[in-house]
Biopython code that builds the backbone (N, CA, C, O; Angstrom):
import numpy as np
from Bio.PDB.StructureBuilder import StructureBuilder

atoms = [
    (1, "UNK", "N", (7.397, -0.247, 21.017)),
    (1, "UNK", "CA", (6.288, -0.950, 21.653)),
    (1, "UNK", "C", (5.634, -1.955, 20.713)),
    (1, "UNK", "O", (5.242, -3.040, 21.144)),
    (2, "UNK", "N", (5.514, -1.612, 19.450)),
    (2, "UNK", "CA", (4.794, -2.494, 18.533)),
    (2, "UNK", "C", (5.538, -3.799, 18.280)),
    (2, "UNK", "O", (4.907, -4.854, 18.214)),
    (3, "UNK", "N", (6.856, -3.760, 18.137)),
    (3, "UNK", "CA", (7.599, -5.002, 17.923)),
    (3, "UNK", "C", (7.484, -5.884, 19.158)),
    (3, "UNK", "O", (7.365, -7.103, 19.039)),
    (4, "UNK", "N", (7.519, -5.282, 20.336)),
    (4, "UNK", "CA", (7.333, -6.051, 21.566)),
    (4, "UNK", "C", (5.935, -6.667, 21.593)),
    (4, "UNK", "O", (5.755, -7.778, 22.091)),
    (5, "UNK", "N", (4.954, -5.953, 21.061)),
    (5, "UNK", "CA", (3.598, -6.482, 20.971)),
    (5, "UNK", "C", (3.531, -7.707, 20.072)),
    (5, "UNK", "O", (2.789, -8.650, 20.347)),
    (6, "UNK", "N", (4.305, -7.688, 19.008)),
    (6, "UNK", "CA", (4.365, -8.851, 18.110)),
    (6, "UNK", "C", (4.942, -10.041, 18.852)),
    (6, "UNK", "O", (4.381, -11.136, 18.799)),
    (7, "UNK", "N", (6.055, -9.843, 19.542)),
    (7, "UNK", "CA", (6.661, -10.937, 20.299)),
    (7, "UNK", "C", (5.675, -11.493, 21.322)),
    (7, "UNK", "O", (5.519, -12.706, 21.461)),
    (8, "UNK", "N", (5.018, -10.587, 22.030)),
    (8, "UNK", "CA", (4.075, -10.995, 23.073)),
    (8, "UNK", "C", (2.899, -11.778, 22.489)),
    (8, "UNK", "O", (2.567, -12.849, 22.996)),
    (9, "UNK", "N", (2.273, -11.271, 21.447)),
    (9, "UNK", "CA", (1.138, -11.967, 20.833)),
    (9, "UNK", "C", (1.547, -13.300, 20.230)),
    (9, "UNK", "O", (0.837, -14.296, 20.372)),
    (10, "UNK", "N", (2.686, -13.319, 19.558)),
    (10, "UNK", "CA", (3.155, -14.572, 18.954)),
    (10, "UNK", "C", (3.369, -15.638, 20.025)),
    (10, "UNK", "O", (3.021, -16.801, 19.823)),
    (11, "UNK", "N", (3.939, -15.247, 21.155)),
    (11, "UNK", "CA", (4.170, -16.208, 22.244)),
    (11, "UNK", "C", (2.855, -16.704, 22.846)),
    (11, "UNK", "O", (2.715, -17.889, 23.149)),
    (12, "UNK", "N", (1.895, -15.799, 23.019)),
    (12, "UNK", "CA", (0.597, -16.171, 23.596)),
    (12, "UNK", "C", (-0.122, -17.171, 22.688)),
    (12, "UNK", "O", (-0.666, -18.168, 23.162)),
    (13, "UNK", "N", (-0.122, -16.902, 21.398)),
    (13, "UNK", "CA", (-0.793, -17.797, 20.453)),
    (13, "UNK", "C", (-0.035, -19.113, 20.319)),
    (13, "UNK", "O", (-0.640, -20.185, 20.357)),
    (14, "UNK", "N", (1.275, -19.038, 20.164)),
    (14, "UNK", "CA", (2.082, -20.254, 19.996)),
    (14, "UNK", "C", (2.014, -21.159, 21.221)),
    (14, "UNK", "O", (2.086, -22.381, 21.093)),
    (15, "UNK", "N", (1.877, -20.574, 22.400)),
    (15, "UNK", "CA", (1.802, -21.383, 23.626)),
    (15, "UNK", "C", (0.442, -22.050, 23.785)),
    (15, "UNK", "O", (0.288, -22.992, 24.562)),
    (16, "UNK", "N", (-0.545, -21.551, 23.040)),
    (16, "UNK", "CA", (-1.894, -22.078, 23.166)),
    (16, "UNK", "C", (-2.726, -21.355, 24.206)),
    (16, "UNK", "O", (-3.877, -21.720, 24.443)),
    (17, "UNK", "N", (-2.152, -20.322, 24.835)),
    (17, "UNK", "CA", (-2.876, -19.579, 25.859)),
    (17, "UNK", "C", (-4.064, -18.814, 25.266)),
    (17, "UNK", "O", (-5.086, -18.639, 25.929)),
    (18, "UNK", "N", (-3.927, -18.363, 24.026)),
    (18, "UNK", "CA", (-5.031, -17.671, 23.341)),
    (18, "UNK", "C", (-4.969, -18.046, 21.873)),
    (18, "UNK", "O", (-4.101, -17.568, 21.143)),
    (19, "UNK", "N", (-5.872, -18.884, 21.443)),
    (19, "UNK", "CA", (-5.895, -19.323, 20.049)),
    (19, "UNK", "C", (-7.096, -18.750, 19.301)),
    (19, "UNK", "O", (-7.467, -19.247, 18.238)),
    (20, "UNK", "N", (-7.695, -17.713, 19.857)),
    (20, "UNK", "CA", (-8.857, -17.093, 19.228)),
    (20, "UNK", "C", (-8.482, -16.169, 18.084)),
    (20, "UNK", "O", (-7.317, -15.815, 17.899)),
    (21, "UNK", "N", (-9.487, -15.790, 17.328)),
    (21, "UNK", "CA", (-9.241, -14.950, 16.160)),
    (21, "UNK", "C", (-8.877, -13.517, 16.521)),
    (21, "UNK", "O", (-8.187, -12.856, 15.744)),
    (22, "UNK", "N", (-9.314, -13.013, 17.673)),
    (22, "UNK", "CA", (-8.964, -11.642, 18.057)),
    (22, "UNK", "C", (-7.446, -11.478, 18.162)),
    (22, "UNK", "O", (-6.884, -10.531, 17.612)),
    (23, "UNK", "N", (-6.797, -12.379, 18.853)),
    (23, "UNK", "CA", (-5.340, -12.313, 18.995)),
    (23, "UNK", "C", (-4.671, -12.477, 17.636)),
    (23, "UNK", "O", (-3.707, -11.775, 17.329)),
    (24, "UNK", "N", (-5.172, -13.393, 16.828)),
    (24, "UNK", "CA", (-4.598, -13.618, 15.490)),
    (24, "UNK", "C", (-4.753, -12.379, 14.622)),
    (24, "UNK", "O", (-3.829, -12.023, 13.891)),
    (25, "UNK", "N", (-5.897, -11.718, 14.687)),
    (25, "UNK", "CA", (-6.123, -10.506, 13.893)),
    (25, "UNK", "C", (-5.237, -9.362, 14.358)),
    (25, "UNK", "O", (-4.736, -8.598, 13.532)),
    (26, "UNK", "N", (-5.035, -9.229, 15.663)),
    (26, "UNK", "CA", (-4.123, -8.184, 16.165)),
    (26, "UNK", "C", (-2.714, -8.430, 15.663)),
    (26, "UNK", "O", (-2.031, -7.502, 15.228)),
    (27, "UNK", "N", (-2.281, -9.681, 15.723)),
    (27, "UNK", "CA", (-0.943, -10.021, 15.249)),
    (27, "UNK", "C", (-0.841, -9.793, 13.748)),
    (27, "UNK", "O", (0.154, -9.253, 13.265)),
    (28, "UNK", "N", (-1.853, -10.198, 13.019)),
    (28, "UNK", "CA", (-1.889, -9.980, 11.568)),
    (28, "UNK", "C", (-1.715, -8.492, 11.251)),
    (28, "UNK", "O", (-0.917, -8.128, 10.388)),
    (29, "UNK", "N", (-2.460, -7.640, 11.947)),
    (29, "UNK", "CA", (-2.391, -6.193, 11.733)),
    (29, "UNK", "C", (-0.983, -5.658, 12.020)),
    (29, "UNK", "O", (-0.426, -4.914, 11.214)),
    (30, "UNK", "N", (-0.419, -6.033, 13.151)),
    (30, "UNK", "CA", (0.910, -5.529, 13.519)),
    (30, "UNK", "C", (1.979, -5.959, 12.529)),
    (30, "UNK", "O", (2.815, -5.150, 12.127)),
    (31, "UNK", "N", (1.959, -7.230, 12.133)),
    (31, "UNK", "CA", (2.951, -7.711, 11.162)),
    (31, "UNK", "C", (2.812, -6.977, 9.839)),
    (31, "UNK", "O", (3.807, -6.567, 9.241)),
    (32, "UNK", "N", (1.582, -6.812, 9.387)),
    (32, "UNK", "CA", (1.336, -6.145, 8.109)),
    (32, "UNK", "C", (1.762, -4.688, 8.156)),
    (32, "UNK", "O", (2.344, -4.172, 7.203)),
    (33, "UNK", "N", (1.473, -4.033, 9.259)),
    (33, "UNK", "CA", (1.814, -2.615, 9.397)),
    (33, "UNK", "C", (3.320, -2.380, 9.514)),
    (33, "UNK", "O", (3.852, -1.447, 8.914)),
    (34, "UNK", "N", (3.999, -3.216, 10.278)),
    (34, "UNK", "CA", (5.423, -2.990, 10.539)),
    (34, "UNK", "C", (6.362, -3.599, 9.505)),
    (34, "UNK", "O", (7.494, -3.139, 9.351)),
    (35, "UNK", "N", (5.905, -4.632, 8.793)),
    (35, "UNK", "CA", (6.780, -5.323, 7.847)),
    (35, "UNK", "C", (6.098, -5.531, 6.496)),
    (35, "UNK", "O", (5.972, -6.666, 6.036)),
    (36, "UNK", "N", (5.653, -4.437, 5.851)),
    (36, "UNK", "CA", (4.922, -4.587, 4.593)),
    (36, "UNK", "C", (5.762, -5.131, 3.440)),
    (36, "UNK", "O", (5.211, -5.666, 2.477)),
    (37, "UNK", "N", (7.078, -5.003, 3.522)),
    (37, "UNK", "CA", (7.948, -5.428, 2.429)),
    (37, "UNK", "C", (8.695, -6.731, 2.705)),
    (37, "UNK", "O", (9.559, -7.130, 1.925)),
    (38, "UNK", "N", (8.367, -7.390, 3.804)),
    (38, "UNK", "CA", (9.035, -8.633, 4.170)),
    (38, "UNK", "C", (8.174, -9.809, 3.694)),
    (38, "UNK", "O", (7.109, -10.071, 4.252)),
    (39, "UNK", "N", (8.638, -10.502, 2.674)),
    (39, "UNK", "CA", (7.845, -11.577, 2.065)),
    (39, "UNK", "C", (7.484, -12.678, 3.058)),
    (39, "UNK", "O", (6.351, -13.160, 3.067)),
    (40, "UNK", "N", (8.435, -13.075, 3.888)),
    (40, "UNK", "CA", (8.173, -14.149, 4.849)),
    (40, "UNK", "C", (7.063, -13.744, 5.829)),
    (40, "UNK", "O", (6.148, -14.521, 6.100)),
    (41, "UNK", "N", (7.156, -12.530, 6.347)),
    (41, "UNK", "CA", (6.158, -12.079, 7.310)),
    (41, "UNK", "C", (4.822, -11.802, 6.628)),
    (41, "UNK", "O", (3.774, -11.957, 7.256)),
    (42, "UNK", "N", (4.831, -11.402, 5.374)),
    (42, "UNK", "CA", (3.584, -11.225, 4.643)),
    (42, "UNK", "C", (2.906, -12.573, 4.378)),
    (42, "UNK", "O", (1.678, -12.645, 4.336)),
    (43, "UNK", "N", (3.682, -13.625, 4.203)),
    (43, "UNK", "CA", (3.096, -14.972, 4.107)),
    (43, "UNK", "C", (2.416, -15.337, 5.427)),
    (43, "UNK", "O", (1.354, -15.960, 5.441)),
    (44, "UNK", "N", (3.040, -14.943, 6.521)),
    (44, "UNK", "CA", (2.457, -15.189, 7.841)),
    (44, "UNK", "C", (1.160, -14.405, 8.001)),
    (44, "UNK", "O", (0.193, -14.916, 8.566)),
    (45, "UNK", "N", (1.133, -13.174, 7.511)),
    (45, "UNK", "CA", (-0.088, -12.357, 7.539)),
    (45, "UNK", "C", (-1.208, -13.086, 6.795)),
    (45, "UNK", "O", (-2.343, -13.131, 7.268)),
    (46, "UNK", "N", (-0.890, -13.651, 5.641)),
    (46, "UNK", "CA", (-1.884, -14.394, 4.861)),
    (46, "UNK", "C", (-2.385, -15.618, 5.620)),
    (46, "UNK", "O", (-3.577, -15.925, 5.597)),
    (47, "UNK", "N", (-1.477, -16.309, 6.288)),
    (47, "UNK", "CA", (-1.870, -17.470, 7.085)),
    (47, "UNK", "C", (-2.830, -17.059, 8.198)),
    (47, "UNK", "O", (-3.851, -17.709, 8.423)),
    (48, "UNK", "N", (-2.491, -15.985, 8.881)),
    (48, "UNK", "CA", (-3.339, -15.507, 9.973)),
    (48, "UNK", "C", (-4.706, -15.058, 9.454)),
    (48, "UNK", "O", (-5.718, -15.235, 10.133)),
    (49, "UNK", "N", (-4.735, -14.484, 8.268)),
    (49, "UNK", "CA", (-6.001, -14.039, 7.681)),
    (49, "UNK", "C", (-6.922, -15.217, 7.370)),
    (49, "UNK", "O", (-8.143, -15.065, 7.359)),
    (50, "UNK", "N", (-6.346, -16.379, 7.120)),
    (50, "UNK", "CA", (-7.134, -17.575, 6.793)),
    (50, "UNK", "C", (-7.553, -18.364, 8.028)),
    (50, "UNK", "O", (-8.253, -19.370, 7.914)),
    (51, "UNK", "N", (-7.141, -17.926, 9.178)),
    (51, "UNK", "CA", (-7.393, -18.651, 10.411)),
    (51, "UNK", "C", (-8.747, -18.277, 10.993)),
    (51, "UNK", "O", (-8.966, -17.125, 11.366)),
    (52, "UNK", "N", (-9.657, -19.243, 11.072)),
    (52, "UNK", "CA", (-10.994, -19.035, 11.625)),
    (52, "UNK", "C", (-11.432, -20.281, 12.390)),
    (52, "UNK", "O", (-12.240, -21.059, 11.883)),
    (53, "UNK", "N", (-10.914, -20.481, 13.596)),
    (53, "UNK", "CA", (-11.230, -21.709, 14.332)),
    (53, "UNK", "C", (-12.689, -21.826, 14.762)),
    (53, "UNK", "O", (-13.176, -22.930, 15.006)),
    (54, "UNK", "N", (-13.384, -20.707, 14.856)),
    (54, "UNK", "CA", (-14.760, -20.754, 15.347)),
    (54, "UNK", "C", (-15.723, -21.438, 14.392)),
    (54, "UNK", "O", (-16.806, -21.846, 14.810)),
    (55, "UNK", "N", (-15.362, -21.575, 13.127)),
    (55, "UNK", "CA", (-16.256, -22.270, 12.188)),
    (55, "UNK", "C", (-15.993, -23.773, 12.168)),
    (55, "UNK", "O", (-16.690, -24.518, 11.479)),
    (56, "UNK", "N", (-15.009, -24.210, 12.908)),
    (56, "UNK", "CA", (-14.746, -25.637, 13.024)),
    (56, "UNK", "C", (-13.867, -26.213, 11.928)),
    (56, "UNK", "O", (-13.421, -27.357, 12.020)),
    (57, "UNK", "N", (-13.618, -25.430, 10.900)),
    (57, "UNK", "CA", (-12.794, -25.930, 9.802)),
    (57, "UNK", "C", (-11.797, -24.851, 9.394)),
    (57, "UNK", "O", (-11.890, -24.318, 8.288)),
    (58, "UNK", "N", (-10.866, -24.528, 10.247)),
    (58, "UNK", "CA", (-9.911, -23.505, 9.878)),
    (58, "UNK", "C", (-8.992, -24.029, 8.780)),
    (58, "UNK", "O", (-8.632, -25.206, 8.765)),
    (59, "UNK", "N", (-8.629, -23.169, 7.890)),
    (59, "UNK", "CA", (-7.882, -23.535, 6.695)),
    (59, "UNK", "C", (-6.570, -24.229, 7.039)),
    (59, "UNK", "O", (-6.226, -25.243, 6.430)),
    (60, "UNK", "N", (-5.852, -23.705, 7.986)),
    (60, "UNK", "CA", (-4.530, -24.239, 8.289)),
    (60, "UNK", "C", (-4.468, -25.045, 9.574)),
    (60, "UNK", "O", (-3.609, -25.913, 9.724)),
    (61, "UNK", "N", (-5.357, -24.768, 10.485)),
    (61, "UNK", "CA", (-5.321, -25.452, 11.773)),
    (61, "UNK", "C", (-4.457, -24.711, 12.766)),
    (61, "UNK", "O", (-3.474, -24.070, 12.394)),
    (62, "UNK", "N", (-4.819, -24.799, 14.005)),
    (62, "UNK", "CA", (-4.087, -24.093, 15.050)),
    (62, "UNK", "C", (-2.648, -24.577, 15.150)),
    (62, "UNK", "O", (-1.748, -23.780, 15.414)),
    (63, "UNK", "N", (-2.419, -25.854, 14.946)),
    (63, "UNK", "CA", (-1.039, -26.338, 15.056)),
    (63, "UNK", "C", (-0.144, -25.714, 13.991)),
    (63, "UNK", "O", (1.008, -25.382, 14.272)),
    (64, "UNK", "N", (-0.653, -25.553, 12.782)),
    (64, "UNK", "CA", (0.120, -24.907, 11.713)),
    (64, "UNK", "C", (0.453, -23.465, 12.085)),
    (64, "UNK", "O", (1.575, -23.005, 11.875)),
    (65, "UNK", "N", (-0.523, -22.763, 12.634)),
    (65, "UNK", "CA", (-0.297, -21.373, 13.045)),
    (65, "UNK", "C", (0.703, -21.318, 14.193)),
    (65, "UNK", "O", (1.618, -20.494, 14.185)),
    (66, "UNK", "N", (0.533, -22.184, 15.169)),
    (66, "UNK", "CA", (1.451, -22.194, 16.306)),
    (66, "UNK", "C", (2.870, -22.511, 15.861)),
    (66, "UNK", "O", (3.814, -21.857, 16.302)),
    (67, "UNK", "N", (3.034, -23.504, 14.995)),
    (67, "UNK", "CA", (4.370, -23.859, 14.492)),
    (67, "UNK", "C", (5.004, -22.686, 13.746)),
    (67, "UNK", "O", (6.189, -22.400, 13.914)),
    (68, "UNK", "N", (4.206, -22.013, 12.925)),
    (68, "UNK", "CA", (4.716, -20.870, 12.163)),
    (68, "UNK", "C", (5.157, -19.755, 13.105)),
    (68, "UNK", "O", (6.198, -19.135, 12.884)),
    (69, "UNK", "N", (4.385, -19.496, 14.144)),
    (69, "UNK", "CA", (4.713, -18.393, 15.046)),
    (69, "UNK", "C", (5.966, -18.653, 15.868)),
    (69, "UNK", "O", (6.657, -17.710, 16.254)),
    (70, "UNK", "N", (6.262, -19.894, 16.136)),
    (70, "UNK", "CA", (7.530, -20.215, 16.808)),
    (70, "UNK", "C", (8.701, -19.803, 15.907)),
    (70, "UNK", "O", (9.691, -19.242, 16.376)),
    (71, "UNK", "N", (8.572, -20.090, 14.613)),
    (71, "UNK", "CA", (9.622, -19.714, 13.658)),
    (71, "UNK", "C", (9.655, -18.196, 13.476)),
    (71, "UNK", "O", (10.733, -17.611, 13.373)),
    (72, "UNK", "N", (8.496, -17.560, 13.435)),
    (72, "UNK", "CA", (8.422, -16.099, 13.301)),
    (72, "UNK", "C", (9.135, -15.429, 14.469)),
    (72, "UNK", "O", (9.846, -14.442, 14.277)),
    (73, "UNK", "N", (8.955, -15.947, 15.657)),
    (73, "UNK", "CA", (9.623, -15.385, 16.833)),
    (73, "UNK", "C", (11.137, -15.400, 16.634)),
    (73, "UNK", "O", (11.806, -14.392, 16.863)),
    (74, "UNK", "N", (11.666, -16.524, 16.216)),
    (74, "UNK", "CA", (13.109, -16.643, 15.958)),
    (74, "UNK", "C", (13.537, -15.718, 14.828)),
    (74, "UNK", "O", (14.565, -15.048, 14.917)),
    (75, "UNK", "N", (12.748, -15.687, 13.777)),
    (75, "UNK", "CA", (13.033, -14.834, 12.612)),
    (75, "UNK", "C", (13.100, -13.361, 13.029)),
    (75, "UNK", "O", (14.027, -12.649, 12.643)),
    (76, "UNK", "N", (12.133, -12.912, 13.807)),
    (76, "UNK", "CA", (12.110, -11.511, 14.235)),
    (76, "UNK", "C", (13.247, -11.186, 15.192)),
    (76, "UNK", "O", (13.784, -10.079, 15.167)),
    (77, "UNK", "N", (13.610, -12.129, 16.022)),
    (77, "UNK", "CA", (14.744, -11.879, 16.920)),
    (77, "UNK", "C", (16.016, -11.677, 16.100)),
    (77, "UNK", "O", (16.845, -10.829, 16.430)),
    (78, "UNK", "N", (16.167, -12.454, 15.036)),
    (78, "UNK", "CA", (17.314, -12.282, 14.146)),
    (78, "UNK", "C", (17.287, -10.930, 13.453)),
    (78, "UNK", "O", (18.329, -10.290, 13.308)),
    (79, "UNK", "N", (16.113, -10.487, 13.023)),
    (79, "UNK", "CA", (15.977, -9.182, 12.384)),
    (79, "UNK", "C", (16.274, -8.052, 13.370)),
    (79, "UNK", "O", (16.897, -7.056, 13.003)),
    (80, "UNK", "N", (15.836, -8.202, 14.604)),
    (80, "UNK", "CA", (16.048, -7.126, 15.582)),
    (80, "UNK", "C", (17.521, -6.984, 15.944)),
    (80, "UNK", "O", (17.958, -5.906, 16.346)),
    (81, "UNK", "N", (18.279, -8.050, 15.807)),
    (81, "UNK", "CA", (19.717, -7.974, 16.090)),
    (81, "UNK", "C", (20.466, -7.232, 14.999)),
    (81, "UNK", "O", (21.525, -6.657, 15.253)),
    (82, "UNK", "N", (19.917, -7.240, 13.764)),
    (82, "UNK", "CA", (20.594, -6.562, 12.658)),
    (82, "UNK", "C", (20.186, -5.110, 12.540)),
    (82, "UNK", "O", (20.751, -4.385, 11.722)),
    (83, "UNK", "N", (19.217, -4.656, 13.334)),
    (83, "UNK", "CA", (18.777, -3.248, 13.268)),
    (83, "UNK", "C", (19.595, -2.386, 14.148)),
    (83, "UNK", "O", (19.365, -1.179, 14.217)),
]
sb = StructureBuilder()
sb.init_structure("model")
sb.init_model(0)
sb.init_chain("A")
sb.init_seg("    ")
for serial, (resi, resn, name, xyz) in enumerate(atoms, 1):
    if name == "N":
        sb.init_residue(resn, " ", resi, " ")
    sb.init_atom(name, np.array(xyz, "f"), 0.0, 1.0, " ", f" {name:<3s}", serial, name[0])
structure = sb.get_structure()
């Protein structure tokens, strides 16, 4: 269920349907919990941790987060095929 939750949240954020911090924090938590030893996904966790659109000056910007999550989706699909 949790990996499916990652796919679902990543798609929602990447599509722009939900670009709020709640969704980003949920995704950050799931990635960190399920992939603590994966450097690429831990970089994504760090990116999500820096995302705060409500202050008007998010560190990376929503487009950077959305672009990253499109790649994360592909990356995770590749990982799930090797499991």
